[in-house]
C-alpha beads as a LAMMPS data file, in Angstrom:
LAMMPS data file: protein, C-alpha beads

75 atoms
74 bonds

1 atom types
1 bond types

-500.0 500.0 xlo xhi
-500.0 500.0 ylo yhi
-500.0 500.0 zlo zhi

Masses

1 110.0

Atoms # bond

1 1 1 146.424 207.950 295.481
2 1 1 145.719 207.043 299.080
3 1 1 146.332 203.518 300.251
4 1 1 143.967 201.516 302.419
5 1 1 144.822 201.019 306.059
6 1 1 146.194 197.624 307.028
7 1 1 142.784 196.671 308.475
8 1 1 141.042 197.107 305.122
9 1 1 141.139 194.344 302.495
10 1 1 143.973 194.557 299.987
11 1 1 143.111 195.688 296.478
12 1 1 144.450 193.104 294.005
13 1 1 143.017 194.798 290.931
14 1 1 145.346 195.297 287.927
15 1 1 144.849 199.067 288.169
16 1 1 146.465 199.014 291.594
17 1 1 149.490 196.990 290.460
18 1 1 152.646 199.105 290.207
19 1 1 154.948 196.340 289.061
20 1 1 157.193 193.868 290.883
21 1 1 159.867 196.443 291.743
22 1 1 157.424 198.717 293.551
23 1 1 156.438 197.830 297.110
24 1 1 154.365 199.838 299.558
25 1 1 154.727 199.535 303.314
26 1 1 151.113 198.413 303.525
27 1 1 151.745 195.664 300.983
28 1 1 154.989 194.530 302.596
29 1 1 153.395 194.248 306.024
30 1 1 150.679 191.984 304.614
31 1 1 153.248 189.459 303.376
32 1 1 155.501 189.253 306.429
33 1 1 155.861 185.987 308.258
34 1 1 153.990 185.890 311.537
35 1 1 156.094 185.922 314.725
36 1 1 156.916 182.596 316.344
37 1 1 153.984 181.071 318.134
38 1 1 154.009 180.391 321.849
39 1 1 154.205 176.663 321.081
40 1 1 157.899 177.163 320.271
41 1 1 158.532 179.024 323.512
42 1 1 160.279 177.258 326.375
43 1 1 157.556 178.643 328.651
44 1 1 155.013 176.531 326.760
45 1 1 156.844 173.322 327.729
46 1 1 155.501 171.200 330.590
47 1 1 157.111 171.886 333.971
48 1 1 158.943 168.546 334.119
49 1 1 160.549 169.209 330.733
50 1 1 161.676 172.693 331.789
51 1 1 163.244 171.170 334.922
52 1 1 165.080 168.603 332.795
53 1 1 166.314 171.361 330.483
54 1 1 167.682 173.471 333.372
55 1 1 168.960 170.648 335.577
56 1 1 172.325 170.094 333.789
57 1 1 173.193 173.789 334.051
58 1 1 172.282 173.917 337.743
59 1 1 174.320 170.778 338.451
60 1 1 177.300 172.190 336.562
61 1 1 177.154 175.399 338.593
62 1 1 176.929 173.470 341.879
63 1 1 179.906 171.333 340.878
64 1 1 181.870 174.456 339.918
65 1 1 181.165 176.059 343.285
66 1 1 182.031 172.835 345.139
67 1 1 185.274 172.467 343.171
68 1 1 186.233 176.106 343.789
69 1 1 185.614 175.710 347.526
70 1 1 187.190 172.276 347.887
71 1 1 190.598 173.707 348.804
72 1 1 189.263 176.346 351.193
73 1 1 189.707 175.632 354.885
74 1 1 186.846 176.786 357.088
75 1 1 187.738 178.987 360.063

Bonds

1 1 1 2
2 1 2 3
3 1 3 4
4 1 4 5
5 1 5 6
6 1 6 7
7 1 7 8
8 1 8 9
9 1 9 10
10 1 10 11
11 1 11 12
12 1 12 13
13 1 13 14
14 1 14 15
15 1 15 16
16 1 16 17
17 1 17 18
18 1 18 19
19 1 19 20
20 1 20 21
21 1 21 22
22 1 22 23
23 1 23 24
24 1 24 25
25 1 25 26
26 1 26 27
27 1 27 28
28 1 28 29
29 1 29 30
30 1 30 31
31 1 31 32
32 1 32 33
33 1 33 34
34 1 34 35
35 1 35 36
36 1 36 37
37 1 37 38
38 1 38 39
39 1 39 40
40 1 40 41
41 1 41 42
42 1 42 43
43 1 43 44
44 1 44 45
45 1 45 46
46 1 46 47
47 1 47 48
48 1 48 49
49 1 49 50
50 1 50 51
51 1 51 52
52 1 52 53
53 1 53 54
54 1 54 55
55 1 55 56
56 1 56 57
57 1 57 58
58 1 58 59
59 1 59 60
60 1 60 61
61 1 61 62
62 1 62 63
63 1 63 64
64 1 64 65
65 1 65 66
66 1 66 67
67 1 67 68
68 1 68 69
69 1 69 70
70 1 70 71
71 1 71 72
72 1 72 73
73 1 73 74
74 1 74 75
């Protein structure tokens, strides 16, 4: 028996049912959870919120560089 492509509607007739332990790749792909939407992406945040999210890391790096160079005497 040939199975319909993923673009064709799924056949839910009892004749097509193979039981709960039997799963086809076509059937499994129809029931997968969709990937995360772009609304959850950091890139979807407003610019001011992205700056606030990155600012503590940038400040920590600047402080680390300043602290590492605080004992260095310039030539």
